[in-house]
N, CA, C, O and the ligand as a Tripos MOL2 file, in Angstrom:
@<TRIPOS>MOLECULE
protein
  261   259    66     0     0
PROTEIN
NO_CHARGES

@<TRIPOS>ATOM
      1 N           1.1110    6.5270   -9.9330 N.3       1 MET1
      2 CA          1.9060    5.5900  -10.4130 C.3       1 MET1
      3 C           2.1100    5.8350  -11.9660 C.2       1 MET1
      4 O           1.4310    4.9850  -12.5410 O.2       1 MET1
      5 N           2.6170    6.4640  -12.6820 N.am      2 SER2
      6 CA          2.5370    6.5650  -14.0680 C.3       2 SER2
      7 C           3.7100    5.5220  -14.7130 C.2       2 SER2
      8 O           4.8670    5.4950  -14.2940 O.2       2 SER2
      9 N           3.2350    4.7370  -15.7250 N.am      3 GLU3
     10 CA          3.9820    4.0860  -16.4470 C.3       3 GLU3
     11 C           5.0640    4.7780  -17.3840 C.2       3 GLU3
     12 O           5.9920    4.1890  -17.9390 O.2       3 GLU3
     13 N           4.7900    6.0680  -17.4570 N.am      4 ASN4
     14 CA          5.5110    6.7160  -18.6350 C.3       4 ASN4
     15 C           6.5870    7.6700  -18.0860 C.2       4 ASN4
     16 O           7.1920    8.5230  -18.7360 O.2       4 ASN4
     17 N           6.7300    7.3650  -16.7080 N.am      5 LYS5
     18 CA          7.9370    8.2580  -16.3230 C.3       5 LYS5
     19 C           9.1410    7.8970  -16.7380 C.2       5 LYS5
     20 O           9.3060    6.7000  -16.9690 O.2       5 LYS5
     21 N          10.2120    8.7860  -16.9240 N.am      6 PRO6
     22 CA         11.4690    8.2980  -17.4270 C.3       6 PRO6
     23 C          12.2490    7.3720  -16.3260 C.2       6 PRO6
     24 O          12.0440    7.3540  -15.1130 O.2       6 PRO6
     25 N          13.1920    6.6150  -17.0680 N.am      7 CYS7
     26 CA         13.7430    5.4780  -16.2470 C.3       7 CYS7
     27 C          14.7310    6.0940  -15.2520 C.2       7 CYS7
     28 O          15.4600    7.0360  -15.5630 O.2       7 CYS7
     29 N          14.7240    5.4900  -13.9760 N.am      8 ASN8
     30 CA         15.5530    6.0070  -13.0050 C.3       8 ASN8
     31 C          17.0660    6.1080  -13.1740 C.2       8 ASN8
     32 O          17.7660    6.9950  -12.6870 O.2       8 ASN8
     33 N          17.5100    5.0180  -13.9770 N.am      9 GLU9
     34 CA         18.9580    5.0740  -14.4110 C.3       9 GLU9
     35 C          19.3690    5.7910  -15.5920 C.2       9 GLU9
     36 O          20.4110    6.4410  -15.5150 O.2       9 GLU9
     37 N          18.7470    5.7800  -16.6240 N.am     10 CYS10
     38 CA         19.1580    6.3830  -18.0370 C.3      10 CYS10
     39 C          18.3190    7.4390  -18.5410 C.2      10 CYS10
     40 O          18.5590    8.0300  -19.5940 O.2      10 CYS10
     41 N          17.1290    7.7290  -17.6360 N.am     11 GLY11
     42 CA         16.3240    8.5580  -18.1140 C.3      11 GLY11
     43 C          15.5500    8.2790  -19.3900 C.2      11 GLY11
     44 O          14.8450    9.1910  -19.8220 O.2      11 GLY11
     45 N          15.6000    7.1090  -20.0510 N.am     12 GLY12
     46 CA         14.8770    6.5980  -21.1580 C.3      12 GLY12
     47 C          13.2190    6.7550  -20.9750 C.2      12 GLY12
     48 O          12.6430    6.9000  -19.8970 O.2      12 GLY12
     49 N          12.6790    6.6980  -22.1280 N.am     13 THR13
     50 CA         11.2910    6.6020  -22.0260 C.3      13 THR13
     51 C          10.4690    5.3310  -22.5490 C.2      13 THR13
     52 O           9.2720    5.0730  -22.4250 O.2      13 THR13
     53 N          11.4490    4.6560  -23.1430 N.am     14 SER14
     54 CA         10.8790    3.4270  -23.6450 C.3      14 SER14
     55 C          10.8530    2.1500  -23.0290 C.2      14 SER14
     56 O          11.8290    1.4130  -22.8910 O.2      14 SER14
     57 N           9.7210    1.9280  -22.6750 N.am     15 PHE15
     58 CA          9.7380    0.5110  -21.9200 C.3      15 PHE15
     59 C           8.7920   -0.6960  -22.5090 C.2      15 PHE15
     60 O           7.8320   -0.4800  -23.2490 O.2      15 PHE15
     61 N           9.1460   -1.8150  -22.1340 N.am     16 GLY16
     62 CA          8.9080   -3.0830  -22.5230 C.3      16 GLY16
     63 C           8.1140   -3.6810  -21.4520 C.2      16 GLY16
     64 O           8.3810   -3.2730  -20.3210 O.2      16 GLY16
     65 N           7.0960   -4.6550  -21.5760 N.am     17 THR17
     66 CA          6.7680   -5.2710  -20.3390 C.3      17 THR17
     67 C           6.8370   -7.0940  -20.5490 C.2      17 THR17
     68 O           6.4120   -7.7060  -21.5280 O.2      17 THR17
     69 N           7.4410   -7.6340  -19.4320 N.am     18 GLY18
     70 CA          7.3570   -9.0550  -19.5980 C.3      18 GLY18
     71 C           6.7310   -9.7420  -18.3150 C.2      18 GLY18
     72 O           6.1750   -9.1410  -17.3950 O.2      18 GLY18
     73 N           6.8920  -10.9050  -18.4040 N.am     19 GLU19
     74 CA          5.7600  -11.6320  -17.3580 C.3      19 GLU19
     75 C           6.6860  -12.8880  -17.0850 C.2      19 GLU19
     76 O           7.2670  -13.6280  -17.8780 O.2      19 GLU19
     77 N           6.6220  -12.8850  -15.4560 N.am     20 ILE20
     78 CA          7.4850  -14.1160  -15.0450 C.3      20 ILE20
     79 C           6.2640  -14.9370  -14.7390 C.2      20 ILE20
     80 O           5.3380  -14.5540  -14.0250 O.2      20 ILE20
     81 N           6.3510  -16.2050  -15.3960 N.am     21 LYS21
     82 CA          5.3950  -17.2310  -14.8660 C.3      21 LYS21
     83 C           6.0930  -18.4600  -14.3550 C.2      21 LYS21
     84 O           7.3080  -18.5370  -14.1690 O.2      21 LYS21
     85 N           5.0100  -19.6360  -14.0960 N.am     22 GLY22
     86 CA          5.7460  -20.8240  -13.9440 C.3      22 GLY22
     87 C           6.4110  -20.7180  -12.3290 C.2      22 GLY22
     88 O           5.8010  -20.3400  -11.3280 O.2      22 GLY22
     89 N           7.6770  -21.1200  -12.4000 N.am     23 TYR23
     90 CA          8.4840  -21.3180  -11.0870 C.3      23 TYR23
     91 C           8.6940  -19.8720  -10.5430 C.2      23 TYR23
     92 O           9.1760  -19.7090   -9.4220 O.2      23 TYR23
     93 N           8.3620  -18.9020  -11.2710 N.am     24 GLY24
     94 CA          8.9380  -17.4370  -10.8300 C.3      24 GLY24
     95 C           7.4240  -16.7880  -10.3190 C.2      24 GLY24
     96 O           7.3180  -15.6040  -10.0000 O.2      24 GLY24
     97 N           6.4090  -17.6440  -10.2960 N.am     25 ALA25
     98 CA          5.0590  -17.1270   -9.6310 C.3      25 ALA25
     99 C           5.1640  -16.7820   -8.2390 C.2      25 ALA25
    100 O           5.9870  -17.3460   -7.5180 O.2      25 ALA25
    101 N           4.3790  -15.8850   -7.8100 N.am     26 VAL26
    102 CA          4.2250  -15.4260   -6.2650 C.3      26 VAL26
    103 C           3.0710  -16.0490   -5.7180 C.2      26 VAL26
    104 O           1.9320  -15.9450   -6.1740 O.2      26 VAL26
    105 N           3.4120  -16.6940   -4.7320 N.am     27 ILE27
    106 CA          2.2250  -17.4200   -4.3330 C.3      27 ILE27
    107 C           1.9620  -16.3530   -3.0180 C.2      27 ILE27
    108 O           2.8680  -15.6410   -2.5840 O.2      27 ILE27
    109 N           0.7000  -16.3570   -2.5050 N.am     28 PRO28
    110 CA          0.4630  -15.6190   -1.3060 C.3      28 PRO28
    111 C           0.7120  -16.5060   -0.0210 C.2      28 PRO28
    112 O           0.2920  -17.6240    0.2800 O.2      28 PRO28
    113 N           1.4060  -15.7630    0.5240 N.am     29 SER29
    114 CA          1.8330  -16.5420    1.9800 C.3      29 SER29
    115 C           1.0570  -17.0930    3.0670 C.2      29 SER29
    116 O           1.3920  -17.9050    3.9290 O.2      29 SER29
    117 N          -0.0040  -16.5210    2.8740 N.am     30 HIS30
    118 CA         -1.2300  -16.8920    3.8560 C.3      30 HIS30
    119 C          -2.2710  -17.9120    3.1260 C.2      30 HIS30
    120 O          -3.3880  -18.1500    3.5870 O.2      30 HIS30
    121 N          -1.8090  -18.4260    2.0470 N.am     31 LYS31
    122 CA         -2.7920  -19.4050    1.3620 C.3      31 LYS31
    123 C          -1.9080  -20.5430    0.9910 C.2      31 LYS31
    124 O          -1.0920  -20.3800    0.0840 O.2      31 LYS31
    125 N          -1.9890  -21.5700    1.5510 N.am     32 ILE32
    126 CA         -1.2820  -22.7920    1.1700 C.3      32 ILE32
    127 C          -1.5350  -23.2960   -0.2990 C.2      32 ILE32
    128 O          -0.6870  -23.5980   -1.1380 O.2      32 ILE32
    129 N          -2.8800  -23.3140   -0.4040 N.am     33 LEU33
    130 CA         -3.5260  -23.8160   -1.8510 C.3      33 LEU33
    131 C          -3.6030  -22.7770   -2.7730 C.2      33 LEU33
    132 O          -4.6690  -22.1860   -2.6010 O.2      33 LEU33
    133 N          -3.0190  -22.3430   -3.5790 N.am     34 SER34
    134 CA         -3.1010  -21.4750   -4.6890 C.3      34 SER34
    135 C          -2.3260  -21.6600   -5.5020 C.2      34 SER34
    136 O          -1.3020  -22.3150   -5.3110 O.2      34 SER34
    137 N          -2.7030  -21.0210   -6.7970 N.am     35 ASN35
    138 CA         -1.8770  -21.0090   -7.9950 C.3      35 ASN35
    139 C          -0.9880  -19.9500   -8.1550 C.2      35 ASN35
    140 O          -0.1410  -19.9400   -9.0490 O.2      35 ASN35
    141 N          -1.1710  -18.8170   -7.1210 N.am     36 GLY36
    142 CA         -0.2340  -17.7130   -7.2650 C.3      36 GLY36
    143 C          -0.4240  -16.7530   -8.4010 C.2      36 GLY36
    144 O          -1.2750  -17.0460   -9.2400 O.2      36 GLY36
    145 N           0.1880  -15.7600   -8.5210 N.am     37 SER37
    146 CA          0.0470  -14.7640   -9.4890 C.3      37 SER37
    147 C           1.4930  -14.7390  -10.3760 C.2      37 SER37
    148 O           2.6310  -14.8380   -9.9160 O.2      37 SER37
    149 N           1.1420  -14.5970  -11.6110 N.am     38 PRO38
    150 CA          2.3790  -14.3120  -12.4050 C.3      38 PRO38
    151 C           2.9800  -12.7810  -11.8590 C.2      38 PRO38
    152 O           2.2290  -12.0680  -11.1950 O.2      38 PRO38
    153 N           4.2550  -12.3670  -12.1550 N.am     39 LEU39
    154 CA          4.9070  -11.2650  -12.2000 C.3      39 LEU39
    155 C           5.0520  -10.4540  -13.3840 C.2      39 LEU39
    156 O           5.5530  -10.9090  -14.4120 O.2      39 LEU39
    157 N           4.5530   -9.0460  -13.2580 N.am     40 ILE40
    158 CA          4.7050   -8.4910  -14.5150 C.3      40 ILE40
    159 C           5.6680   -7.3040  -14.3600 C.2      40 ILE40
    160 O           5.4870   -6.4670  -13.4760 O.2      40 ILE40
    161 N           6.5920   -7.2420  -15.1400 N.am     41 LEU41
    162 CA          7.8320   -6.3220  -15.1610 C.3      41 LEU41
    163 C           7.7370   -5.1870  -16.0510 C.2      41 LEU41
    164 O           7.1740   -5.4230  -17.1200 O.2      41 LEU41
    165 N           8.0740   -4.2410  -15.8980 N.am     42 ASN42
    166 CA          7.9390   -2.9400  -16.7390 C.3      42 ASN42
    167 C           9.4800   -2.7230  -17.1310 C.2      42 ASN42
    168 O          10.0500   -2.1130  -16.2270 O.2      42 ASN42
    169 N          10.1980   -2.9880  -18.0420 N.am     43 ILE43
    170 CA         11.5280   -2.8200  -18.4840 C.3      43 ILE43
    171 C          11.9900   -1.8460  -19.2990 C.2      43 ILE43
    172 O          11.6110   -1.6840  -20.4590 O.2      43 ILE43
    173 N          12.9470   -1.0690  -18.6290 N.am     44 CYS44
    174 CA         13.4870   -0.0020  -19.7470 C.3      44 CYS44
    175 C          14.1050   -0.7970  -20.9500 C.2      44 CYS44
    176 O          14.8580   -1.7670  -20.8600 O.2      44 CYS44
    177 N          13.7240   -0.3070  -21.8920 N.am     45 THR45
    178 CA         14.1790   -0.9460  -23.2990 C.3      45 THR45
    179 C          15.6400   -0.6130  -23.4840 C.2      45 THR45
    180 O          16.4520   -1.3950  -23.9790 O.2      45 THR45
    181 N          15.9260    0.6420  -23.0370 N.am     46 ASN46
    182 CA         17.4250    1.1350  -23.3330 C.3      46 ASN46
    183 C          18.4020    0.4330  -22.5740 C.2      46 ASN46
    184 O          19.2440   -0.2840  -23.1150 O.2      46 ASN46
    185 N          18.3130    0.6470  -21.0590 N.am     47 CYS47
    186 CA         19.2870   -0.1500  -20.3870 C.3      47 CYS47
    187 C          19.0990   -1.4570  -19.5480 C.2      47 CYS47
    188 O          19.9650   -2.1160  -18.9720 O.2      47 CYS47
    189 N          17.6650   -1.6780  -19.6290 N.am     48 GLY48
    190 CA         17.2190   -3.0670  -19.2430 C.3      48 GLY48
    191 C          16.7950   -3.1540  -17.4290 C.2      48 GLY48
    192 O          16.5480   -4.1570  -16.7590 O.2      48 GLY48
    193 N          16.8330   -1.7420  -17.0230 N.am     49 LEU49
    194 CA         16.4810   -1.6580  -15.7170 C.3      49 LEU49
    195 C          14.9370   -2.0740  -15.5580 C.2      49 LEU49
    196 O          14.0780   -1.7540  -16.3800 O.2      49 LEU49
    197 N          14.7170   -2.7480  -14.5180 N.am     50 VAL50
    198 CA         13.3230   -3.1230  -14.0360 C.3      50 VAL50
    199 C          12.7740   -1.9780  -13.4110 C.2      50 VAL50
    200 O          13.1480   -1.5770  -12.3090 O.2      50 VAL50
    201 N          11.6900   -1.3210  -14.2560 N.am     51 ASN51
    202 CA         11.1690    0.0140  -13.6320 C.3      51 ASN51
    203 C          10.0860   -0.4570  -12.6880 C.2      51 ASN51
    204 O          10.1240    0.0390  -11.5620 O.2      51 ASN51
    205 N           9.2870   -1.1830  -12.9050 N.am     52 SER52
    206 CA          8.4670   -1.5900  -12.0250 C.3      52 SER52
    207 C           8.1260   -3.1240  -12.0220 C.2      52 SER52
    208 O           8.1990   -3.7990  -13.0480 O.2      52 SER52
    209 N           7.7100   -3.6820  -10.6800 N.am     53 LEU53
    210 CA          7.3970   -5.0380  -10.6730 C.3      53 LEU53
    211 C           6.1160   -5.1400   -9.8880 C.2      53 LEU53
    212 O           5.9170   -4.5100   -8.8490 O.2      53 LEU53
    213 N           5.2210   -6.0090  -10.4690 N.am     54 ARG54
    214 CA          3.8890   -6.1420   -9.8170 C.3      54 ARG54
    215 C           3.2810   -7.4180  -10.0920 C.2      54 ARG54
    216 O           3.5950   -8.0280  -11.1140 O.2      54 ARG54
    217 N           2.3850   -7.9090   -9.2220 N.am     55 VAL55
    218 CA          1.7360   -9.0720   -9.4950 C.3      55 VAL55
    219 C           0.4890   -8.9700  -10.4310 C.2      55 VAL55
    220 O          -0.1500   -7.9180  -10.4230 O.2      55 VAL55
    221 N           0.1420   -9.9070  -11.1620 N.am     56 LYS56
    222 CA         -0.9670   -9.7990  -12.1690 C.3      56 LYS56
    223 C          -2.3610   -9.7410  -11.3650 C.2      56 LYS56
    224 O          -3.3210   -8.9950  -11.5540 O.2      56 LYS56
    225 N          -2.1850  -10.7080  -10.4570 N.am     57 TYR57
    226 CA         -3.4480  -10.5780   -9.8820 C.3      57 TYR57
    227 C          -3.5030  -10.0870   -8.2360 C.2      57 TYR57
    228 O          -3.6520  -11.0310   -7.4600 O.2      57 TYR57
    229 N          -3.4290   -9.0970   -7.7780 N.am     58 PRO58
    230 CA         -3.2450   -8.3720   -6.6850 C.3      58 PRO58
    231 C          -4.2960   -8.8640   -5.5600 C.2      58 PRO58
    232 O          -3.9580   -9.0360   -4.3890 O.2      58 PRO58
    233 N          -5.6650   -9.0800   -6.0660 N.am     59 GLU59
    234 CA         -6.7090   -9.7450   -5.4170 C.3      59 GLU59
    235 C          -6.5390  -10.8230   -4.7860 C.2      59 GLU59
    236 O          -7.1680  -10.9430   -3.7350 O.2      59 GLU59
    237 N          -5.7010  -11.8650   -5.1980 N.am     60 LYS60
    238 CA         -5.1160  -13.0430   -4.7550 C.3      60 LYS60
    239 C          -4.5290  -12.8730   -3.2480 C.2      60 LYS60
    240 O          -4.5310  -13.7430   -2.3770 O.2      60 LYS60
    241 N          -4.0030  -11.4930   -3.1390 N.am     61 PHE61
    242 CA         -2.9890  -11.2950   -1.7170 C.3      61 PHE61
    243 C          -3.8470  -10.7850   -0.7160 C.2      61 PHE61
    244 O          -3.3220  -10.6940    0.3940 O.2      61 PHE61
    245 N          -5.0540  -10.4210   -0.8110 N.am     62 LYS62
    246 CA         -5.9390   -9.8570    0.0400 C.3      62 LYS62
    247 C          -6.2230  -10.9640    1.2260 C.2      62 LYS62
    248 O          -6.6170  -12.1060    0.9890 O.2      62 LYS62
    249 N          -5.9750  -10.4720    2.4660 N.am     63 LYS63
    250 CA         -6.2250  -11.3730    3.5000 C.3      63 LYS63
    251 C          -7.6780  -11.2370    3.9830 C.2      63 LYS63
    252 O          -8.2360  -10.1660    4.2200 O.2      63 LYS63
    253 N          -8.1150  -12.2270    4.0750 N.am     64 LYS64
    254 CA         -9.6340  -12.3630    4.5180 C.3      64 LYS64
    255 C          -9.8580  -11.5890    5.9840 C.2      64 LYS64
    256 O          -9.0360  -11.6790    6.8960 O.2      64 LYS64
    257 N         -10.8540  -10.9650    6.0560 N.am     65 GLN65
    258 CA        -11.2680  -10.2540    7.2460 C.3      65 GLN65
    259 C         -11.6410  -11.2050    8.1980 C.2      65 GLN65
    260 O         -12.0360  -10.8460    9.3070 O.2      65 GLN65
    261 ZN         16.9140    2.5900  -18.4130 Zn       66 ZN66
@<TRIPOS>BOND
     1     1     2 1
     2     2     3 1
     3     3     4 2
     4     3     5 am
     5     5     6 1
     6     6     7 1
     7     7     8 2
     8     7     9 am
     9     9    10 1
    10    10    11 1
    11    11    12 2
    12    11    13 am
    13    13    14 1
    14    14    15 1
    15    15    16 2
    16    15    17 am
    17    17    18 1
    18    18    19 1
    19    19    20 2
    20    19    21 am
    21    21    22 1
    22    22    23 1
    23    23    24 2
    24    23    25 am
    25    25    26 1
    26    26    27 1
    27    27    28 2
    28    27    29 am
    29    29    30 1
    30    30    31 1
    31    31    32 2
    32    31    33 am
    33    33    34 1
    34    34    35 1
    35    35    36 2
    36    35    37 am
    37    37    38 1
    38    38    39 1
    39    39    40 2
    40    39    41 am
    41    41    42 1
    42    42    43 1
    43    43    44 2
    44    43    45 am
    45    45    46 1
    46    46    47 1
    47    47    48 2
    48    47    49 am
    49    49    50 1
    50    50    51 1
    51    51    52 2
    52    51    53 am
    53    53    54 1
    54    54    55 1
    55    55    56 2
    56    55    57 am
    57    57    58 1
    58    58    59 1
    59    59    60 2
    60    59    61 am
    61    61    62 1
    62    62    63 1
    63    63    64 2
    64    63    65 am
    65    65    66 1
    66    66    67 1
    67    67    68 2
    68    67    69 am
    69    69    70 1
    70    70    71 1
    71    71    72 2
    72    71    73 am
    73    73    74 1
    74    74    75 1
    75    75    76 2
    76    75    77 am
    77    77    78 1
    78    78    79 1
    79    79    80 2
    80    79    81 am
    81    81    82 1
    82    82    83 1
    83    83    84 2
    84    83    85 am
    85    85    86 1
    86    86    87 1
    87    87    88 2
    88    87    89 am
    89    89    90 1
    90    90    91 1
    91    91    92 2
    92    91    93 am
    93    93    94 1
    94    94    95 1
    95    95    96 2
    96    95    97 am
    97    97    98 1
    98    98    99 1
    99    99   100 2
   100    99   101 am
   101   101   102 1
   102   102   103 1
   103   103   104 2
   104   103   105 am
   105   105   106 1
   106   106   107 1
   107   107   108 2
   108   107   109 am
   109   109   110 1
   110   110   111 1
   111   111   112 2
   112   111   113 am
   113   113   114 1
   114   114   115 1
   115   115   116 2
   116   115   117 am
   117   117   118 1
   118   118   119 1
   119   119   120 2
   120   119   121 am
   121   121   122 1
   122   122   123 1
   123   123   124 2
   124   123   125 am
   125   125   126 1
   126   126   127 1
   127   127   128 2
   128   127   129 am
   129   129   130 1
   130   130   131 1
   131   131   132 2
   132   131   133 am
   133   133   134 1
   134   134   135 1
   135   135   136 2
   136   135   137 am
   137   137   138 1
   138   138   139 1
   139   139   140 2
   140   139   141 am
   141   141   142 1
   142   142   143 1
   143   143   144 2
   144   143   145 am
   145   145   146 1
   146   146   147 1
   147   147   148 2
   148   147   149 am
   149   149   150 1
   150   150   151 1
   151   151   152 2
   152   151   153 am
   153   153   154 1
   154   154   155 1
   155   155   156 2
   156   155   157 am
   157   157   158 1
   158   158   159 1
   159   159   160 2
   160   159   161 am
   161   161   162 1
   162   162   163 1
   163   163   164 2
   164   163   165 am
   165   165   166 1
   166   166   167 1
   167   167   168 2
   168   167   169 am
   169   169   170 1
   170   170   171 1
   171   171   172 2
   172   171   173 am
   173   173   174 1
   174   174   175 1
   175   175   176 2
   176   175   177 am
   177   177   178 1
   178   178   179 1
   179   179   180 2
   180   179   181 am
   181   181   182 1
   182   182   183 1
   183   183   184 2
   184   183   185 am
   185   185   186 1
   186   186   187 1
   187   187   188 2
   188   187   189 am
   189   189   190 1
   190   190   191 1
   191   191   192 2
   192   191   193 am
   193   193   194 1
   194   194   195 1
   195   195   196 2
   196   195   197 am
   197   197   198 1
   198   198   199 1
   199   199   200 2
   200   199   201 am
   201   201   202 1
   202   202   203 1
   203   203   204 2
   204   203   205 am
   205   205   206 1
   206   206   207 1
   207   207   208 2
   208   207   209 am
   209   209   210 1
   210   210   211 1
   211   211   212 2
   212   211   213 am
   213   213   214 1
   214   214   215 1
   215   215   216 2
   216   215   217 am
   217   217   218 1
   218   218   219 1
   219   219   220 2
   220   219   221 am
   221   221   222 1
   222   222   223 1
   223   223   224 2
   224   223   225 am
   225   225   226 1
   226   226   227 1
   227   227   228 2
   228   227   229 am
   229   229   230 1
   230   230   231 1
   231   231   232 2
   232   231   233 am
   233   233   234 1
   234   234   235 1
   235   235   236 2
   236   235   237 am
   237   237   238 1
   238   238   239 1
   239   239   240 2
   240   239   241 am
   241   241   242 1
   242   242   243 1
   243   243   244 2
   244   243   245 am
   245   245   246 1
   246   246   247 1
   247   247   248 2
   248   247   249 am
   249   249   250 1
   250   250   251 1
   251   251   252 2
   252   251   253 am
   253   253   254 1
   254   254   255 1
   255   255   256 2
   256   255   257 am
   257   257   258 1
   258   258   259 1
   259   259   260 2
@<TRIPOS>SUBSTRUCTURE
     1 MET1         2 RESIDUE 1 A MET
     2 SER2         6 RESIDUE 1 A SER
     3 GLU3        10 RESIDUE 1 A GLU
     4 ASN4        14 RESIDUE 1 A ASN
     5 LYS5        18 RESIDUE 1 A LYS
     6 PRO6        22 RESIDUE 1 A PRO
     7 CYS7        26 RESIDUE 1 A CYS
     8 ASN8        30 RESIDUE 1 A ASN
     9 GLU9        34 RESIDUE 1 A GLU
    10 CYS10       38 RESIDUE 1 A CYS
    11 GLY11       42 RESIDUE 1 A GLY
    12 GLY12       46 RESIDUE 1 A GLY
    13 THR13       50 RESIDUE 1 A THR
    14 SER14       54 RESIDUE 1 A SER
    15 PHE15       58 RESIDUE 1 A PHE
    16 GLY16       62 RESIDUE 1 A GLY
    17 THR17       66 RESIDUE 1 A THR
    18 GLY18       70 RESIDUE 1 A GLY
    19 GLU19       74 RESIDUE 1 A GLU
    20 ILE20       78 RESIDUE 1 A ILE
    21 LYS21       82 RESIDUE 1 A LYS
    22 GLY22       86 RESIDUE 1 A GLY
    23 TYR23       90 RESIDUE 1 A TYR
    24 GLY24       94 RESIDUE 1 A GLY
    25 ALA25       98 RESIDUE 1 A ALA
    26 VAL26      102 RESIDUE 1 A VAL
    27 ILE27      106 RESIDUE 1 A ILE
    28 PRO28      110 RESIDUE 1 A PRO
    29 SER29      114 RESIDUE 1 A SER
    30 HIS30      118 RESIDUE 1 A HIS
    31 LYS31      122 RESIDUE 1 A LYS
    32 ILE32      126 RESIDUE 1 A ILE
    33 LEU33      130 RESIDUE 1 A LEU
    34 SER34      134 RESIDUE 1 A SER
    35 ASN35      138 RESIDUE 1 A ASN
    36 GLY36      142 RESIDUE 1 A GLY
    37 SER37      146 RESIDUE 1 A SER
    38 PRO38      150 RESIDUE 1 A PRO
    39 LEU39      154 RESIDUE 1 A LEU
    40 ILE40      158 RESIDUE 1 A ILE
    41 LEU41      162 RESIDUE 1 A LEU
    42 ASN42      166 RESIDUE 1 A ASN
    43 ILE43      170 RESIDUE 1 A ILE
    44 CYS44      174 RESIDUE 1 A CYS
    45 THR45      178 RESIDUE 1 A THR
    46 ASN46      182 RESIDUE 1 A ASN
    47 CYS47      186 RESIDUE 1 A CYS
    48 GLY48      190 RESIDUE 1 A GLY
    49 LEU49      194 RESIDUE 1 A LEU
    50 VAL50      198 RESIDUE 1 A VAL
    51 ASN51      202 RESIDUE 1 A ASN
    52 SER52      206 RESIDUE 1 A SER
    53 LEU53      210 RESIDUE 1 A LEU
    54 ARG54      214 RESIDUE 1 A ARG
    55 VAL55      218 RESIDUE 1 A VAL
    56 LYS56      222 RESIDUE 1 A LYS
    57 TYR57      226 RESIDUE 1 A TYR
    58 PRO58      230 RESIDUE 1 A PRO
    59 GLU59      234 RESIDUE 1 A GLU
    60 LYS60      238 RESIDUE 1 A LYS
    61 PHE61      242 RESIDUE 1 A PHE
    62 LYS62      246 RESIDUE 1 A LYS
    63 LYS63      250 RESIDUE 1 A LYS
    64 LYS64      254 RESIDUE 1 A LYS
    65 GLN65      258 RESIDUE 1 A GLN
    66 ZN66       261 GROUP 0 **** ****
């Protein structure tokens, strides 16, 4: 997963990053008491396509064995 691959929509190679916080945070569905994790967006600065979307703290979504 390279962040430098061209945009699927316009082929542009300039990307910016954004972060969704607060009400947009993703909460692990198996944890009732959790602060969740902000979402990190990789956005094509040419056409605005969101190229990738990921949580900032993926370890929060691991299920306990
Ligand atoms: Zn684009």
